[in-house]
N, C-alpha and C positions, 0 to 999 in steps of 0.2 A: 504495499499500499503505500501511493507517495504523499496522496494526498483525500485525507474523509472529509473535512469542512465539517468536521463537528464541535468547533472551537468558536469561541467569540470573534478571534480576528482570524483573518482570511489562511495566517501560519506563518510557522517560524520561517524568515526569509521572503518571504511573501510583500512585493510589494505594489501599490497602487496608483496609480492617477485619477483627477479629475474628482468625479460626483464618489467614487468608490474608494477616495482616501482614508476614510476616516468609518469603513462602514465594515461588516464583516457577514459568515454565512447567517442563513434567514431560515426558519424553519416553515418550510414549504411555502403558500401562495402568500402575497403582498398586498393590502388592503382589500381593491375589487378585482384582482386580478382572477382569471379562472384557475379552478381545480390545478394543482402542481400533484405530479405524480412519476411512480417510475423511481425516483431517488433513495438509495439507502441511507438508515439510519435516518435522525432526527433535522437534520439541516444539508445545505447544498448552498453555492453562487447560485442568486437571482439576481441578476441586475434590473428588474421590474424595481426598482425603491424608489425613484418617482415617475413611475407610471415607464412609458417608455423614451421619455425627456432625458435619463439617465445616462449620461455617457462616461467613459473612462479605459483605461483597461487593468489587468490583475496580472503579475507575472510572480514568477515562480522563482526561488533561487537556483544558481549554474546546479547541475545534474552532471554523473559520466554515464551515456547512454549503456547498459549493461544484460540490457534484454532482447526477447525477439519482436517483443509487442508492447505497444503502450495503450491500453483499454481503458474508457470511458464510458462514464453519462451524458449525453446531451441535451437539450430540448430548447422550444424558445424558438424565438424568429428565424426564419429562412433568408439569413444572407450573407453567401457566401465572400469568405476574403478574395480579396484581389488586392492587388500591389498599387495602382490608382483608379479608387473606387470614384465612377461618376457619381454626380450628385444625387440624392435620392436612393442611393445603391450601397450604403455605405454599411460594414459589415457586423453581424453580430456570431462572433467566431472564437473558436477555443485555438491556437495556433503554437508547432510543436517547432522554435528554432534552435538552428543549429548554426555555429559561427554568423549567429545576427542575423538568419535568414530562413523565413517562413519554408521548409520543409513538408509541411502536413496541415491539414487544416481538417474542419468539421464543423458544421453550423445544427441550426435545428432545423425544424421541419413544420414552421407555424402552430406548433402543436405544445404544451404545457407538458406534455408526456414524455421524459427522458429515455432515451434507449442507447443501447451501445455501439459504439465505436471502437474499429481497431488499427491503431495506426501499426504496420509492417515496419519495424526501426531496424532489424540486423543490421542492413546494410551502413548505419551511421555508429555501432558499438563502438564504444570508447573513445566517440568523441563530445566535447561536451555541450551542452544543451539548457535551454529553457523552453517551459512552455507557459502559454498568454495568451486571459483570454482579454477579449478586445470585445467594447460594444461603440460605437461612433454612431449608431443610428437611431432617428429621434421619429421617426416615422411609425408604422402598424407596426405589429411584432420586433417594433425595437429592445431588444432586449434577448439576454442568455442566459441557458442554466445550465452547471455543469456541478459534477459529482463524481466521487469515488474514481481516481485516479492512480491506476494499477497499473506498476512494470510486471509484465505476464509471458511465460514462454506460449501461450495461447491466444488466437484471436480471439475477442470474447462476440461468440453468437446476438445477434440482436434479438429481443425478444418480441414476440407478435403481438401485435396490436388494433388487429384489426377488426374490423364488426362487419358481418358478412355475413348470405347467405353462398351455401358453396355446392355446387354436384360433382360426388367422388365417384368413378368407375375405378373399380381394383386399387380402390384406397388411396387414388391419385385425385387432384381439386381439377376441373377438365372443363368448367363453367360457373362465374363468381360475379357477383353481383352485392352492393353494399347502398346506404342510403345517402340522400345528399344535404345532408346538416340541416335536415325539416322534420317536424313531426305528423307532415303531412304523408301519408303512405301512397304510390305510386306504381303503376304495372311497370313490373322489369320480365323483357321475356328473351329465353333461350332457344336458339335454332339447333338442335338436335338432330336431324336428318341423319348426321354421320354417325351417328349412335345407336343407331336404332337396336333392339335386341340383344343391346346390354342390359346386365345389370348394376343398378345403380342405387345410389344413399344421397337424401338431402341432410346437410349438416347446416344450425344456424350458429354464427360465433361472435362470441364477444372476449375480444381480448385485452379491450380497451379501457383505463380507467382515467382518461383525462377530459376534454372538452366534447360533446357530442359522441361519449364512449359507451356508445348503445345501439340498436338493432332494434327496431319493427319489421313484423313479418307476417302475412296473412294471406289465406286463397292463392295456394299453389294446386294450379290446373293442369289437366294434359290438356292438348287442342294443338287442329290442322292449323289454326294462324296465330300469328304472335299477340298477345293484348298490348297496345302500343301507348308509353309513355305519355305524360303533358306535354314532354318537348318534340316524342318524336309524335304524335297527333298534328301540335303546331305544324301551320303553314309557313315556316319566317322567307321575312324579305330578304335575309343572308343568313346560311347556317355555319359561313364561319365562324371561328371567337373575334375577328377582329373588325367587326362591322359594327358603332355602337352611337346612338342619339344622334340618328341620322334626319338631315333636316329639306327639307324643299322650299323653292325660288318661285315667290309670286309673280305674274305680268313678263310670264316669258312668252316670244312670239310664236304663234298659232296653237298659244294653248297648251304646252304640251308643260309637263311633270318633270320637271329636275332633282333629282337628288344626289347629297354629298354627305357621308359619317365620318365622323372618327375611326380613324384605323389603330384602334389599339383596343387593349381589355383590363378593368380595373382590377383584374386580379394578377396581374405583373405590367402594369402599366407607367411603376415609377423604377420598372427593374431593368430593362429591354438594353441590353450592352450597345448605345449606340450613344454618339457625342457629337455637337454640342446641342440638340433638342430631340427629343425621345417621339417619335410616331409619324405621320402625315396624317394626310384625309386621303380619303379612297379617290376614284376617278368619280367624275360626272355622271349619274348616269339616268336614263331617261326611263321613265315610270309609264307602263299601257296593259290596258284591260285587251285582253284575248280572249275567245274561248277555245278550253282545251278539253275534250274529250266530256261534252257536255257541260262542261264547266267553266262558270267568270274566271280568271285566275289574272293575276299582277303579273307584271314581268317587267323585266330590269332591261338595260343593253347599253350598253357604254355610247355618249354622246358621240354622233357622226364625225364631230370637230376632232377628233382623238385622232384620226383618220389622218391629219396634215402632221401630223407626229414622223409617219412611215419615211425610210431613207432606201432610197435606189432598190434594186428588184430585189423580189422575194424568192427564198429559198423555198423550191418545193419537190416536193417528195410524193410516189403512190407505191403500197406496197402490195398484189396479191393476196399474199398470205405472212403473216408475220410470223416469224418462227417463236415457239413456246420458250419465252426467256425475251432476252434486254438487247435492244440496237444500238446503238450512238449510232446519229445521222453525220452524216460526211461532208464538206463540199464550203464553199462557201454562201456566209448566214447562217449555217446552221448551230450555232452557238450564240452568246451574248447573256447581257446581266440584265438589258431591257428590254424586252422583245416583244410581240404581240404573235401567235399562233392559234391557227382556225384548225383543226384537227379533225375529220370526218372518218370515222368507223362502222365495220359491222361484226358485230360480235362471234357469227360462225358457234364455234365449239371452244370456245374461251371461256374462263370462268370468271377473268379480270382481265382488262386494257386500258394501253390509254398512255399519258405522256409524264416521263420525269423531266424537269425542269432545276437549272441551276445544279446540276451535276458537277463531280470531281472532287479528290481530296477526302473520299470516301464517304463524299455525304451527298441530297440528292432529294428534291420534292416531287411528289407523286400526286397527277392530278391522275386520275382513272372512275373505272362503271363497275359495278362489282354485279355480276350477273343475276347472281345469287338472290342477293339482298335487292337489287331492283332500285342502285341508285345510284350518283357521281357522290366519287369523297376525296378530300384533297390530305396526304399523310405528310405530315410535316416534321415525323420523331426524329429524321437523320437530317433535316435540312441542313443543319450547321450548329451554331450557338442555340445549345436547346440546354442547357445546363443551369440558366442564372434563375430559373424557377420552375418546382414540381409540377406545376399546374400547367407547362409551357409545351411540351412535349405532346401532341395531340393527334388523332384522327377526326376530320369532318366528313359524317356523311347527310346525303342530303336526298332522299326518295326520289326517282323521277321514271314511270314509266314509260318506255318507247315505244315505236312501231318497226315488227318485222329485224328489230335487234339492233336498229342503228343507231347513232350516237353524235350528236355534236358538240366539240368543245372548243369555245372560243377564250386563250387564256392569254391573263397579262399581266406581265412580270416583271419586275423592277428591281432595286439591288438588295431592296427588304422587304418587297411581297408579293407576294400573287393574288390575285383576283379571275375568277371563275365564273364563265356564262354558258351554261349548258343548254343546250336545245334551245335558242335564238331567246335565253333569259329568261326562262322557266323557272331555270335553279340556278344560283348564286353562291359561290361560297368564297369569304375572302380571310387569308390569312398573313401574318408575318412571317417572314423568315430571316434567318442571319448568317447566310455562307458566306464561306470566302470569298475575299474579290478574285479570286482567277476562277471560283467552278463555275462556269458558265456552258456547260453539256448539255445537251437536250438528246435523251432519248425518247423511243417510242416502243411500247414492252406488249405483252401478251401473257396468261398464267393456266394454266391448267388446259390448256390447247391452242388454237392459233385462232387470232381475230384477222379481218380483213381493213387497211388502212385505205379508204377508198384514193386521199389526197391530206396532205399536210402542209399548209403554207406558212412560210417565217417571214416576220419583217422587224428590219432593225430601227427601232423607235427613235427617234434623238430627245434630249431635253426640252419638257415643257417649261421652263424657265429663260426667258429672251429677253 
């Protein structure tokens, strides 16, 4: 045991700065803080001293690393350490310093429940080190909880904090769902078509003692069609994560209704890795009403004036049968970080098909169609920098029935965003992405079979700033 924080001070040889200079370990939560759990003994480091406005550092005495691992309990705000944080993204972290340089770091998960973190320190054995707890964040979840720093021969195993309903086959979880931090129950559904005939059990799990550390479940039903949640039942104007507070303009010529929205999300809006500003606005979109499959629906298309940004001759290609896999487009104009793409597919016998944009360096953002689910999707889980917030890596899905398996994808790609307009704007998805600057490749793909690429056209776009 290196530090258990059970005393009235941080410990012998520990030093503190800022609001933590004359403070010490506390017994659980402070004031109106949510319940704190997962710590051992009666006290812990909790920097929620003056709500989230408290800032400073708490630094250990120098010690020699002589173990393969340093294990510690960490909770609180999710603000990872960076050497040069942008405003609003200051860390709430605990760092291992060797030679004054941060070589390992950990942060919370926006949860007051502490859990184990293990640093592999074998490569630094024999070197002098310090552990420093840093809280320089005054925004939401601007605090950190730390307890029980242990030198160990083994990596501590994180404790399960799930609140979930699981489907188990042969003792393994094959489907899972959880709540939405709400006491309002809503439908969830599992597609079990690949599991028909197998023996299964349903398991309700609650291993969480922190905020929202419980789950509600009811009405387990076998059905031929999925019961849709409120989110799935909704006809969203945009199904992406980054289309917020849309506004329209009055007195537009010819009575057109033009909309523009903030391209961001309050879940992570203060953390996105950009400088000197964060986020942008969507492209202007013209809203219109159309009769689709007997229903009147609202559609959205980029305003036609954006066509003036196209440069030179477009890249064009077609492939009667896409290989089962991924094909990188080659030739002049077949890559870029600011492009407009119009792709027309037929499903044939493929399960999924579509376009990967901003590829390279192991990164890509997928815009595709899922035949089984019957909809278009954007997968940004490998789109570049996705680690600045746990809620950022995501897959967005929009239900979209199509005729004769034909799908048209109109995609606007910018340096940090993708805007998708499927089937003449019947469905739109807007997402931010943060790939490397030189990740500019474009690919087409087909999985589970072969799709047909009727035509793909790519225009290079010049800047809208004149």
